[in-house]
C-alpha positions as a Markdown table, in Angstrom:
| # | Residue | x | y | z |
|---|---|---|---|---|
| 1 | Met | -11.3 | -61.9 | -119.7 |
| 2 | Lys | -14.3 | -61.0 | -121.8 |
| 3 | Ile | -18.1 | -61.3 | -121.6 |
| 4 | Arg | -19.6 | -62.7 | -124.8 |
| 5 | Lys | -23.2 | -63.3 | -126.0 |
| 6 | Leu | -23.6 | -66.8 | -127.4 |
| 7 | Ser | -25.2 | -67.5 | -130.7 |
| 8 | Ile | -26.7 | -70.4 | -132.6 |
| 9 | Asn | -23.1 | -71.1 | -133.7 |
| 10 | Asp | -22.4 | -72.0 | -130.0 |
| 11 | Ile | -24.8 | -74.9 | -129.7 |
| 12 | Glu | -22.1 | -77.5 | -128.6 |
| 13 | Leu | -20.8 | -75.0 | -126.1 |
| 14 | Leu | -24.3 | -74.4 | -124.7 |
| 15 | Val | -24.7 | -78.2 | -124.4 |
| 16 | Lys | -21.4 | -78.5 | -122.6 |
| 17 | Leu | -22.3 | -75.7 | -120.2 |
| 18 | Arg | -25.7 | -77.3 | -119.5 |
| 19 | Ile | -24.1 | -80.7 | -118.7 |
| 20 | Asp | -21.4 | -79.0 | -116.6 |
| 21 | Phe | -24.1 | -77.2 | -114.6 |
| 22 | Leu | -26.1 | -80.4 | -114.0 |
| 23 | Cys | -22.9 | -82.1 | -112.8 |
| 24 | Asp | -22.0 | -79.1 | -110.5 |
| 25 | Glu | -25.5 | -79.5 | -109.0 |
| 26 | Gly | -24.8 | -83.1 | -108.2 |
| 27 | Val | -27.0 | -84.7 | -110.9 |
| 28 | Glu | -25.6 | -88.1 | -111.8 |
| 29 | Leu | -26.5 | -89.3 | -115.2 |
| 30 | Pro | -26.0 | -92.8 | -116.6 |
| 31 | Lys | -24.4 | -92.9 | -120.1 |
| 32 | Gln | -27.7 | -93.6 | -121.9 |
| 33 | Glu | -29.5 | -90.8 | -120.1 |
| 34 | Leu | -26.6 | -88.4 | -120.6 |
| 35 | Asp | -26.7 | -89.1 | -124.4 |
| 36 | Asp | -30.4 | -88.5 | -124.4 |
| 37 | Ile | -30.1 | -85.2 | -122.5 |
| 38 | Ile | -27.3 | -84.0 | -124.8 |
| 39 | Gln | -29.5 | -84.6 | -127.9 |
| 40 | Lys | -32.5 | -82.9 | -126.2 |
| 41 | Cys | -30.3 | -79.9 | -125.3 |
| 42 | Arg | -29.1 | -79.6 | -128.9 |
| 43 | Asp | -32.7 | -79.7 | -130.1 |
| 44 | Tyr | -33.8 | -77.2 | -127.4 |
| 45 | Phe | -31.1 | -74.6 | -128.1 |
| 46 | Cys | -31.6 | -74.8 | -131.9 |
| 47 | His | -35.3 | -74.3 | -131.5 |
| 48 | Ala | -34.8 | -71.5 | -128.9 |
| 49 | Tyr | -32.5 | -69.6 | -131.2 |
| 50 | Glu | -34.8 | -70.0 | -134.2 |
| 51 | Thr | -37.7 | -68.6 | -132.2 |
| 52 | Asp | -35.7 | -65.8 | -130.5 |
| 53 | Ser | -36.7 | -67.2 | -127.1 |
| 54 | Phe | -33.3 | -67.7 | -125.5 |
| 55 | Val | -30.1 | -65.7 | -124.7 |
| 56 | Ala | -26.9 | -66.7 | -122.9 |
| 57 | Phe | -23.7 | -65.0 | -121.9 |
| 58 | Val | -20.3 | -66.4 | -120.9 |
| 59 | Ala | -17.2 | -65.0 | -119.2 |
| 60 | Glu | -14.1 | -66.5 | -120.9 |
| 61 | Asp | -10.4 | -65.9 | -121.0 |
| 62 | Gly | -9.2 | -67.2 | -124.4 |
| 63 | Asp | -10.4 | -70.7 | -124.7 |
| 64 | Glu | -11.0 | -71.0 | -120.9 |
| 65 | Leu | -14.7 | -70.9 | -119.8 |
| 66 | Met | -15.2 | -69.2 | -116.5 |
| 67 | Ser | -18.9 | -68.4 | -115.9 |
| 68 | Cys | -22.2 | -68.4 | -117.7 |
| 69 | Ala | -25.9 | -67.6 | -117.4 |
| 70 | Phe | -28.9 | -68.5 | -119.6 |
| 71 | Met | -32.3 | -67.0 | -120.0 |
| 72 | Ser | -35.4 | -68.2 | -121.7 |
| 73 | Thr | -38.1 | -65.7 | -122.7 |
| 74 | Gly | -41.8 | -65.8 | -123.3 |
| 75 | Tyr | -45.1 | -64.1 | -122.5 |
| 76 | Arg | -47.7 | -64.3 | -119.7 |
| 77 | Pro | -51.0 | -62.5 | -119.4 |
| 78 | Pro | -50.5 | -58.9 | -118.3 |
| 79 | Arg | -50.4 | -57.8 | -114.7 |
| 80 | Lys | -51.1 | -54.1 | -115.5 |
| 81 | Ala | -53.5 | -52.6 | -118.0 |
| 82 | Phe | -51.9 | -51.6 | -121.3 |
| 83 | Ala | -48.5 | -53.2 | -120.4 |
| 84 | Pro | -47.0 | -56.1 | -122.4 |
| 85 | Tyr | -45.9 | -58.8 | -120.1 |
| 86 | Ser | -42.8 | -60.4 | -121.6 |
| 87 | Val | -40.8 | -62.4 | -119.1 |
| 88 | Gly | -37.4 | -64.0 | -118.8 |
| 89 | Thr | -36.4 | -67.0 | -116.7 |
| 90 | Val | -32.8 | -67.1 | -115.7 |
| 91 | Tyr | -31.2 | -70.5 | -115.2 |
| 92 | Asn | -27.9 | -72.3 | -115.6 |
| 93 | Val | -25.9 | -69.7 | -113.7 |
| 94 | Leu | -22.5 | -71.4 | -113.3 |
| 95 | Thr | -19.1 | -70.2 | -112.3 |
| 96 | Tyr | -16.5 | -72.9 | -112.5 |
| 97 | Lys | -14.9 | -73.6 | -109.0 |
| 98 | Lys | -11.5 | -72.2 | -109.7 |
| 99 | Tyr | -13.0 | -68.9 | -110.8 |
| 100 | Arg | -15.5 | -68.4 | -108.0 |
| 101 | Lys | -15.6 | -65.3 | -105.7 |
| 102 | Arg | -14.3 | -63.0 | -108.5 |
| 103 | Gly | -17.6 | -61.3 | -109.4 |
| 104 | Leu | -17.9 | -63.3 | -112.7 |
| 105 | Ala | -21.5 | -64.4 | -112.1 |
| 106 | Thr | -22.4 | -60.8 | -111.5 |
| 107 | Lys | -20.8 | -59.7 | -114.8 |
| 108 | Val | -22.6 | -62.3 | -116.9 |
| 109 | Leu | -25.9 | -61.7 | -115.1 |
| 110 | Asn | -25.5 | -57.9 | -115.7 |
| 111 | Ala | -24.9 | -58.6 | -119.4 |
| 112 | Leu | -28.0 | -60.8 | -119.4 |
| 113 | Met | -30.1 | -58.1 | -117.7 |
| 114 | Asp | -28.9 | -55.5 | -120.2 |
| 115 | Glu | -29.9 | -57.7 | -123.0 |
| 116 | Ala | -33.2 | -58.4 | -121.4 |
| 117 | Lys | -33.9 | -54.7 | -121.4 |
| 118 | Leu | -33.0 | -54.4 | -125.0 |
| 119 | Met | -35.4 | -57.3 | -125.8 |
| 120 | Gly | -38.3 | -55.5 | -124.0 |
| 121 | Ile | -38.5 | -58.0 | -121.2 |
| 122 | His | -40.7 | -56.7 | -118.4 |
| 123 | Thr | -39.9 | -59.2 | -115.6 |
| 124 | Val | -37.1 | -61.7 | -114.9 |
| 125 | Asp | -37.6 | -64.7 | -112.7 |
| 126 | Leu | -35.2 | -67.2 | -111.3 |
| 127 | Trp | -35.1 | -69.9 | -108.6 |
| 128 | Ala | -32.2 | -69.3 | -106.3 |
| 129 | Thr | -30.1 | -71.8 | -104.4 |
| 130 | Lys | -29.1 | -70.8 | -100.9 |
| 131 | Asp | -25.6 | -70.2 | -102.3 |
| 132 | Gly | -26.9 | -67.8 | -104.9 |
| 133 | Glu | -29.4 | -65.8 | -102.9 |
| 134 | Lys | -27.1 | -63.0 | -101.8 |
| 135 | Leu | -25.8 | -62.6 | -105.4 |
| 136 | Tyr | -29.3 | -62.2 | -106.8 |
| 137 | Glu | -30.4 | -59.9 | -104.0 |
| 138 | Asn | -27.3 | -57.7 | -104.7 |
| 139 | Leu | -28.5 | -57.5 | -108.4 |
| 140 | Gly | -32.0 | -56.3 | -107.4 |
| 141 | Phe | -33.9 | -59.6 | -107.3 |
| 142 | Trp | -36.3 | -60.1 | -104.3 |
| 143 | Ser | -38.2 | -63.0 | -102.9 |
| 144 | Ile | -41.8 | -63.3 | -103.7 |
| 145 | Asn | -44.4 | -65.1 | -101.7 |
| 146 | Val | -44.7 | -68.2 | -103.9 |
| 147 | Thr | -43.4 | -71.7 | -103.3 |
| 148 | Pro | -41.8 | -73.3 | -106.3 |
| 149 | Met | -43.7 | -76.5 | -107.1 |
| 150 | Arg | -43.5 | -79.0 | -109.9 |
| 151 | Lys | -45.3 | -82.0 | -111.3 |
| 152 | Glu | -43.7 | -84.2 | -113.9 |
| 153 | Leu | -46.1 | -85.6 | -116.5 |
C-alpha cells in the first residue's frame, strides 16, 4: 500500500473518485446528469491544477484504489494583523467499504495536511458527517460555532 499525491495526469481518476464519493453518499444521478457532472468535474480539475488551487492524495495497492481525500485552496481576508490567510477546504474523503476501519483515511488526510503546511495554508476547513466526526477530531479538527448553510443560485 502506498500514499500518492495525484497530478494533472490523474484527471480521469479524480473524476472517478468524485463520482464514487457521490454514489457512496447516496446521490442518485440520471445518465444525462451524470454525463454533465463528469464533464464539469474534468473542467474543474484541469482548471484547479492549472491555478495551483487543488491537491489530492490516494491510498492504493497496485491498481486497487483504497481511500482518497481532496483539498481546494484559496484566500480569505486575514483574521490577524500581518498574517496571510490562505485556507484549504477538505472534501471527498472516501474509503471504499472493503478497506474501512484500517486507518487509511487518517493516512491520506495526514498526507494532505503535510502538503497544506508546505503550501503555506493557514487554516483547513471541512464539513464532517456524523460518521467522520471522530476521525477529524482525532486529527486535531474542532467544531466551530457556525451552521453550514447554502443557497443555490
